[in-house]
Each structure stands twice: as structure tokens, then as C-alpha cells.
C-alpha distance (Angstrom), angle and dihedral (degrees) to the residues before:
residue distance angle dihedral
X1 . . .
X2 3.74 . .
X3 3.79 91.3 .
X4 3.78 94.1 51.3
X5 3.77 89.2 50.3
X6 3.79 92.0 55.5
X7 3.83 93.0 49.1
X8 3.77 89.8 52.0
X9 3.74 90.9 51.8
X10 3.79 93.9 45.8
X11 3.83 94.7 51.9
X12 3.72 144.9 -66.2
X13 3.72 121.6 -44.3
X14 3.80 115.2 -88.4
X15 3.79 114.6 -88.8
X16 3.85 95.5 30.7
X17 3.92 119.2 114.1
X18 3.81 118.7 -108.5
X19 3.84 111.0 -120.8
X20 3.88 117.3 -175.5
X21 3.80 111.2 -173.6
X22 3.82 125.9 170.4
X23 3.74 119.1 -128.9
X24 3.79 113.5 -82.8
X25 3.89 96.2 -110.2
X26 3.85 92.3 58.1
X27 3.81 92.3 52.8
X28 3.75 91.3 53.8
X29 3.82 91.9 50.1
X30 3.84 93.0 53.5
X31 3.77 92.3 49.2
X32 3.82 91.8 50.8
X33 3.84 91.6 51.0
X34 3.82 92.2 51.6
X35 3.78 91.3 49.9
X36 3.81 90.3 50.3
X37 3.85 91.6 53.3
X38 3.78 91.1 50.6
X39 3.80 92.6 50.5
X40 3.81 91.1 50.8
X41 3.84 91.8 73.6
X42 3.77 96.0 41.6
X43 3.85 116.8 110.6
X44 3.84 97.2 5.2
X45 3.83 121.4 121.1
X46 3.82 131.1 -172.6
X47 3.81 117.6 -141.0
X48 3.83 129.8 -169.8
X49 3.83 140.1 147.1
X50 3.80 135.7 -134.2
X51 3.80 115.8 -104.3
X52 3.83 128.1 -141.1
X53 3.78 115.5 -169.2
X54 3.81 137.5 169.7
X55 3.77 115.8 -116.6
X56 3.81 110.1 -89.6
X57 3.82 94.5 21.9
X58 3.84 129.9 103.8
X59 3.82 123.8 -88.1
X60 3.82 120.7 -159.4
X61 3.83 121.2 -155.3
X62 3.80 118.5 -163.5
X63 3.84 126.0 -168.4
X64 3.82 110.8 -171.0
X65 3.79 130.8 -176.5
X66 3.79 125.5 -150.4
X67 3.83 116.8 -150.7
X68 3.80 91.8 9.3
X69 3.81 120.5 -161.6
X70 3.84 97.0 -174.7
X71 3.81 94.8 -86.4
X72 3.80 116.3 160.2
X73 3.85 118.2 -94.3
X74 3.80 123.3 -157.7
X75 3.85 136.0 175.7
X76 3.83 124.0 -141.9
X77 3.80 131.0 -167.4
X78 3.86 125.3 -128.9
X79 3.83 88.7 -85.0
X80 3.83 88.0 54.5
X81 3.76 92.6 -113.2
X82 3.78 114.5 147.6
X83 3.81 111.9 -106.7
X84 3.81 96.7 175.9
X85 3.81 130.5 7.1
X86 3.77 103.7 -167.2
X87 3.84 101.2 -48.7
X88 3.81 95.1 -25.5
X89 3.85 121.8 99.2
X90 3.81 112.7 -150.2
X91 3.83 92.4 172.6
X92 3.81 112.9 87.1
X93 3.81 96.8 -138.7
X94 3.79 110.0 117.7
X95 3.81 91.9 -164.0
X96 3.82 87.3 78.5
X97 3.80 110.7 79.0
X98 3.78 130.5 177.9
X99 3.81 111.3 -115.2
X100 3.81 100.2 173.0
X101 3.79 137.3 -4.7
X102 3.80 128.1 -175.7
X103 3.79 139.5 133.7
X104 3.80 89.1 -83.4
X105 3.85 104.1 36.3
X106 3.77 143.5 37.0
X107 3.84 111.4 -171.3
X108 3.82 121.2 -178.1
X109 3.83 131.1 178.4
X110 3.81 126.2 -147.3
X111 3.81 115.2 -157.7
X112 3.81 129.3 -157.2
X113 3.79 93.8 19.1
X114 3.80 117.2 -154.7
X115 3.80 135.7 -174.6
X116 3.83 90.0 -95.9
X117 3.82 89.9 62.8
X118 3.79 92.4 62.5
X119 3.82 117.2 111.7
X120 3.82 144.1 66.5
X121 3.80 122.1 -32.6
X122 3.83 118.6 -165.4
X123 3.79 129.3 -138.6
X124 3.81 112.4 -158.8
X125 3.79 130.1 -169.6
X126 3.83 116.7 -159.8
X127 3.77 102.1 -130.6
X128 3.77 131.3 125.2
X129 2.92 104.4 -73.3
X130 3.87 94.7 21.9
X131 3.82 117.7 -121.0
X132 3.79 123.8 -136.5
X133 3.81 137.5 -177.7
X134 3.80 131.3 169.9
X135 3.81 136.5 -142.5
X136 3.81 125.2 -158.2
X137 3.79 123.4 -135.6
X138 3.83 113.7 -152.9
X139 3.80 117.6 -167.1
X140 3.84 119.8 -151.9
X141 3.80 120.8 -155.2
X142 3.83 118.7 -162.0
X143 3.82 119.6 -143.9
X144 3.80 111.8 -76.0
X145 3.78 94.3 -145.6
X146 3.82 139.2 5.0
X147 3.80 117.7 -155.1
X148 3.84 134.7 173.0
X149 3.79 116.1 -152.4
X150 3.82 115.7 -166.8
X151 3.79 121.9 -159.8
X152 3.83 95.8 -142.1
X153 3.78 124.0 21.8
X154 3.84 91.0 -156.7
X155 3.80 118.5 33.7
X156 3.79 131.4 -169.9
X157 3.79 122.3 -127.7
X158 3.79 110.8 -87.8
X159 3.82 95.9 22.7
X160 3.81 124.3 125.4
X161 3.79 112.4 -131.7
X162 3.81 131.3 -169.3
X163 3.81 124.3 -131.6
X164 3.82 125.6 -174.3
X165 3.80 126.6 -164.4
X166 3.83 118.9 -165.8
X167 3.82 127.1 -164.7
X168 3.80 108.7 -170.0
X169 3.82 133.8 -156.3
X170 3.80 103.3 -0.7
X171 3.77 133.2 150.2
X172 2.97 119.5 -122.2
X173 3.82 103.3 19.8
X174 3.80 112.0 -88.5
X175 3.82 129.0 -126.7
X176 3.82 117.5 -127.7
X177 3.83 123.5 -152.4
X178 3.82 127.9 -170.9
X179 3.82 129.3 -144.8
X180 3.81 132.4 -178.1
X181 3.79 103.1 -160.4
X182 3.83 102.7 -47.3
X183 3.82 95.2 -25.6
X184 3.80 118.3 99.0
X185 3.81 117.1 -134.5
X186 3.80 132.0 -164.4
X187 3.79 122.0 -115.6
X188 3.81 135.3 178.7
X189 3.83 117.7 -114.6
X190 3.81 133.5 -156.9
X191 3.83 124.9 -167.1
X192 3.82 125.4 -150.9
X193 3.82 122.3 -172.2
X194 3.79 123.0 -149.8
X195 3.80 111.7 -177.0
X196 3.82 103.6 -55.4
X197 3.83 95.0 -20.0
X198 3.81 131.7 86.9
X199 3.80 132.8 -147.1
X200 3.82 117.6 -161.7
X201 3.82 125.3 -164.5
X202 3.83 121.6 -171.7
X203 3.80 122.6 -165.1
X204 3.82 124.1 -153.6
X205 3.82 125.3 -169.9
X206 3.81 112.0 -159.4
X207 3.81 130.9 -179.0
X208 3.81 107.6 -149.8
X209 3.80 132.6 -150.4
X210 3.79 135.8 -176.9
X211 3.81 89.9 -89.2
X212 3.84 89.0 62.5
X213 3.81 94.2 62.6
X214 3.81 108.5 119.1
X215 3.84 94.0 6.2
X216 3.85 115.8 133.8
X217 3.80 120.8 -122.2
X218 3.84 108.5 -151.8
X219 3.81 129.3 -156.6
X220 3.84 109.4 -159.0
X221 3.84 126.3 -170.5
X222 3.82 125.1 -143.4
X223 3.83 108.5 -161.0
X224 3.83 132.5 142.7
X225 3.81 91.7 -130.8
X226 3.81 97.1 55.6
X227 3.81 140.5 33.6
X228 3.81 130.4 -150.9
X229 3.80 95.4 4.1
X230 3.80 107.9 160.3
X231 3.76 144.6 139.2
X232 3.80 131.3 -162.0
X233 3.80 144.6 -162.7
X234 3.81 127.1 -157.2
X235 3.80 117.0 -129.5
X236 3.78 119.3 -126.1
X237 3.81 112.0 -159.4
X238 3.81 127.4 -179.8
X239 3.82 118.7 -152.3
X240 3.81 139.0 174.0
X241 3.82 121.0 -99.1
X242 3.77 125.3 -72.7
X243 3.85 107.3 -142.8
X244 3.81 129.6 -159.2
X245 3.83 131.0 179.4
X246 3.80 120.7 -154.6
X247 3.83 131.9 -175.6
X248 3.80 112.7 -123.9
X249 3.85 97.3 177.9
X250 2.93 132.9 59.1
X251 3.76 85.2 31.0
X252 3.80 91.3 -162.5
X253 3.77 133.2 6.3
X254 3.77 138.0 37.5
X255 3.79 127.6 -35.0
X256 3.82 102.2 -115.9
X257 3.76 133.5 -172.5
X258 3.79 113.9 -90.1
X259 3.82 94.0 22.4
X260 3.84 127.0 105.6
X261 3.80 126.7 -107.0
X262 3.79 127.1 -158.3
X263 3.82 124.4 -174.2
X264 3.81 129.5 -176.8
X265 3.79 129.7 -160.4
X266 3.84 125.7 -149.3
X267 3.82 124.2 -170.7
X268 3.81 130.7 -176.0
X269 3.79 127.1 -175.2
X270 3.79 145.0 132.8
X271 2.93 109.9 -77.9
X272 3.80 95.2 27.7
X273 3.85 111.7 -102.5
X274 3.79 113.2 -95.3
X275 3.82 99.8 -173.8
X276 3.82 124.5 53.5
X277 3.82 127.6 165.5
X278 3.82 143.2 164.9
X279 3.82 125.5 -131.3
X280 3.78 139.5 164.8
X281 3.80 115.4 -117.5
X282 3.85 115.3 -122.7
X283 3.81 93.3 -6.7
X284 3.77 144.2 57.9
X285 3.77 120.2 -86.1
X286 3.86 109.7 -103.2
X287 3.79 113.2 -107.1
X288 3.81 93.9 -126.4
X289 3.82 91.8 58.3
X290 3.81 112.6 107.0
X291 3.82 118.9 -153.2
X292 3.79 116.0 -165.6
X293 3.80 113.4 176.9
X294 3.79 106.9 -62.4
X295 3.85 93.8 -10.5
X296 3.80 129.8 89.9
X297 3.85 120.3 -160.7
X298 3.81 131.4 -169.8
X299 3.80 109.0 -178.7
X300 3.83 97.5 -169.9
X301 3.81 117.7 26.1
X302 3.78 121.4 -149.7
X303 3.80 136.3 170.9
X304 3.80 92.6 -94.1
X305 3.82 89.6 65.3
X306 3.81 91.7 69.0
X307 3.80 112.2 120.8
X308 3.80 145.3 77.1
X309 3.79 120.2 -55.8
X310 3.81 118.5 -161.5
X311 3.80 132.6 -158.1
X312 3.81 114.2 -156.8
X313 3.82 126.4 -166.2
X314 3.81 130.3 179.6
X315 3.80 141.4 -177.3
X316 3.80 136.9 170.9
X317 3.82 91.8 -68.5
X318 3.80 100.0 50.0
X319 3.80 149.3 -68.5
X320 3.81 133.1 -79.3
X321 3.81 137.0 169.2
X322 3.81 146.9 -162.2
X323 3.83 126.8 -144.4
X324 3.81 133.3 -143.3
X325 3.82 118.2 -160.9
X326 3.84 111.6 -149.7
X327 3.81 123.5 -159.7
X328 3.80 116.9 176.1
X329 3.84 116.8 -148.5
X330 3.81 128.8 -156.2
X331 3.81 116.1 -86.5
X332 3.83 116.7 -97.5
X333 3.86 115.5 -90.2
X334 3.80 107.1 -154.2
X335 3.77 112.5 -24.0
X336 3.76 117.5 29.3
X337 3.79 113.4 -123.8
X338 3.78 117.3 -100.3
X339 3.76 115.2 -91.8
X340 3.77 118.0 -96.5
X341 3.75 134.0 -173.7
X342 3.80 114.8 -97.4
X343 3.79 111.1 -131.2
X344 3.80 117.0 -138.9
X345 3.78 119.6 -161.9
X346 3.80 115.4 -156.6
X347 3.80 129.8 -170.2
X348 3.75 131.8 172.3
X349 2.96 123.0 -87.9
X350 3.83 92.1 -2.9
X351 3.81 121.8 46.1
X352 3.84 125.5 -171.0
X353 3.80 120.8 -167.6
X354 3.86 116.9 -169.9
X355 3.81 119.4 -153.4
X356 3.84 90.8 -160.2
X357 3.76 91.5 70.7
X358 3.84 92.3 102.5
X359 3.83 96.7 54.4
X360 3.79 96.3 88.0
X361 3.82 91.7 48.5
X362 3.82 91.2 51.6
X363 3.83 91.5 52.3
X364 3.78 91.0 50.3
X365 3.84 90.2 51.3
X366 3.85 91.5 51.2
X367 3.83 90.7 52.2
X368 3.80 89.9 53.1
X369 3.84 90.9 52.3
X370 3.84 92.0 52.4
X371 3.78 92.1 50.9
X372 3.81 90.7 49.5
X373 3.83 91.2 52.4
X374 3.80 92.8 51.8
X375 3.77 91.4 50.7
X376 3.82 91.0 50.9
X377 3.85 91.7 52.7
X378 3.81 92.0 50.8
X379 3.82 92.1 50.3
X380 3.84 91.2 49.1
X381 3.83 91.8 51.1
X382 3.81 91.6 51.1
X383 3.82 91.3 51.4
X384 3.85 91.1 51.9
X385 3.79 90.8 50.4
X386 3.78 91.8 51.7
X387 3.83 91.5 50.9
X388 3.87 92.4 51.6
X389 3.79 92.9 48.8
X390 3.79 91.4 49.2
X391 3.81 92.7 53.7
X392 3.80 92.1 47.7
X393 3.80 94.6 53.5
X394 3.79 92.5 45.6
X395 3.88 92.6 54.5
X396 3.85 93.2 48.1
X397 3.80 92.6 52.7
X398 3.86 93.5 54.4
X399 3.83 93.2 54.2
X400 3.79 91.9 52.5
X401 3.80 94.3 57.1
X402 3.89 92.9 47.1
X403 3.80 94.3 55.4
X404 3.78 93.0 44.6
X405 3.85 91.8 59.0
X406 3.82 96.8 44.2
X407 3.97 113.5 125.6
X408 3.80 96.1 19.5
X409 3.78 99.6 79.4
X410 3.91 96.4 92.6
X411 3.85 96.9 45.5
X412 3.83 119.1 122.4
X413 3.76 94.8 -143.8
X414 3.77 140.7 0.7
X415 3.81 96.4 -88.9
X416 3.80 92.3 51.9
X417 3.81 90.0 47.4
X418 3.77 90.5 55.9
X419 3.82 92.9 47.8
X420 3.83 93.8 45.3
X421 3.79 96.0 42.8
X422 3.77 111.1 124.8
X423 3.72 109.7 -93.1
X424 3.90 91.6 5.5
X425 3.77 116.0 -157.3
X426 3.80 91.0 -23.9
X427 3.78 91.8 69.1
X428 3.76 96.5 50.1
X429 3.74 90.1 104.8
X430 3.82 91.2 57.7
X431 3.79 91.5 58.4
X432 3.77 92.5 60.4
X433 3.79 114.6 113.9
X434 3.72 122.6 -143.7
X435 3.80 120.3 -157.9
X436 3.73 118.3 -164.7
């Protein structure tokens, strides 16, 4: 009996399984703790937003908890190093600063952001199981430099020139737009990537004219990191002269025989014309014509002066001219024709001015004078007719009163005059007047 008691105390009999069970109260305590850890993560949600920031600016990261139960919040960098654990910063980077800490939010700012700071940052909530969400920081880099390169500093009218605009070291790649004055033009762009940066070059082909001289060509950048970034170059265009002939005398009216004629020539170009001369087209210049600089003078016009007179001007780009067509009319006979406006027709680069432009106006004025004379004659005839009729009626009325009083001149009183009147009552019918 004693031996069996010792074996029972030393351990179970050989061949029986070993069963180690904790007391029932300890099992219940462990199960309650596990259930409590599981409930800790129930109903809580982490919220954050992605951040886009320009290089050198400040980025703010916010980790927020909905339905918080005082669980611990921490923020980790892309290398999963802890930036902030609650309100404590283990990471030795002073650019990270605590903005706000509470049971429901951990907000941290990052100053002087650079490209190396770009990536995913993790918000963690210490629950069981732990919760995690990430936010992405995107860093924008504006173009470092904006340059317009022009193929020719000075262009000639009609040439096609090439302009290139380059926006260097931007992120993302920039968009380049072209303007000439207020008009948008279309260019061709090429993008080159160097590491994480982009360089964009846009080419513009432009055919220039004289109207483009002094007009700005603008290169404008569209980029999310910058607004209103642009540069411009002013076009310099050379062009041949633009010539115009004007009539100084007679200021208005026809060019008539025996009268003087003075013409002047004006020319504008880039560079300014250095050579200007007068000539007569298809004929020799008359000997009595005087040319003084840009003016041409004929002191006494005659029929032999009819023809086309040309003013030519030239510069380093080329030569152009303007023409004046002269037609000499007969001198006035009695009354000089009314003045009319001389019409000058100008074209570029050739201008033709016709001295016969006032002929039609003079004919119209003569027709008006003839009509006025006819009207005056008709009015005069009507006045004469009225005067004759007036005299006739006045003479007829005087005779009527003389005959009516005949035979009553010697009467002593009115009654006797009536009795003695020639014809008396018997002639009363003769005094009746009949009007038809």
C-alpha cells in the first residue's frame, strides 16, 4: 500500500497519457482578454488624404480616427521609420513638426519639401489587429528656366524664321504655348527626361511680313506648379519702301492747260529709303519739269505733258514705285468750272494717281447750272403774265364806274339824280352784268 502511494505521488502510472489543464478560472480570464483585444479594433476607421506640394513649400499630413477609443496613433515615413508616436518624435529630422495631437488626430507638417521626400507615408492605429492606411506626397517642380532662341535676329519680309522655346528641369513635363501679339500660334514640342525631371522644347516656324515688325512673340508655360510664367522676343523685320504720290497743287479741281502742277512723293521702309527719283514712263521727262528732292513741279501745263509720272524709292531690301497719270484739259473759256475733289488711287507697291478724276464732277456741275437757268426763265415769264393780267383788270373796273354815273352829274340832289339818270328805270336791264 505504501509503495502504491509513493508512485501516485511521484507521477502517473506508466502507460497513461499526461494531461496538464489549468484551473477553470484561469481559462475564463484568458478568453475574456482575447475578446477584449478583438473588440478594441471594431468600429474604428483611419482617414487621410494625398498631398501635392511645390518643391520648397510645406506639406501637411493628417491621420484622423473615426469613433476613437484612445488607441495609439503613429506616423511612419516611406522607409517605415516612425516619425511620430503619439506626440513624441523618434526621428531626428527637425523639418517634421507636430501641428496637432489628440485622441482622434495626429497632424504633422514637413517644411522645405524636396524630391527625396516624395512617396507613401503610413498612418497606424494600435488596435488588435492594428489598422494602417497610407497617404502619398507628390512634389511638383516648376521649370528652372524659360528661354526663347530665335534663328535670325533681323528678318526680311517674306522669310520664314524658326523660334525655339525651352523649359528646363520641371516635374511633371510642362506644356508650351505660343502667341504673336494676341493671336495664338501652334508649335511642335519635344520632351526629354533626365532622372525624375523633364525638359521641354517647342519649335515655331513663322513667316514674317512688314506688319510683324515690332510685334512680340510670347512663349507661355502651362504647369501646375507655376502661373503666368512667360518670356517674349520682339520681331525685327526689314521691308522695301512703300511709296505714295500726292498732288499739292491744284489742291482741288482739274489740271488745265496754262496752270501749274506740283506733285510730292513720300516713301517709308525699313531701313529708310536712301534713293528717290522721278521719271516719265515710256517717254522722256519734259525739259520744263523741275524736280526738287521728292517734289515735281510743272509751272505751265500743256497738252504735251500728258502721260504717267513715276516716283521710285529703294533701300537695302528692294525697290518700289508709285505712278501719277496726268491728263491736261483745255483752259476755261468764260467761267471757270466749279472746284471738285481730285481722287487719288494708291496701291502697294505701285500707286497710280489720275488727274482726270474731276472731269465727271465738272460735267455734273454744268448740268445743275443749266437746270437752274431754265427755272429762272420760267419764274420770270410767270411774273410778267401776272403783271399784264393785273393791268387789264384794273382798266376794266374804271370804265364800269364811269358809265354807271353818266346823266347824274348835274342833279341838285340824290332824288333828281336818279330821275335824270340816262335811261332812268327803263335802262336798269342794261346795267345787269353777266358772268360766264
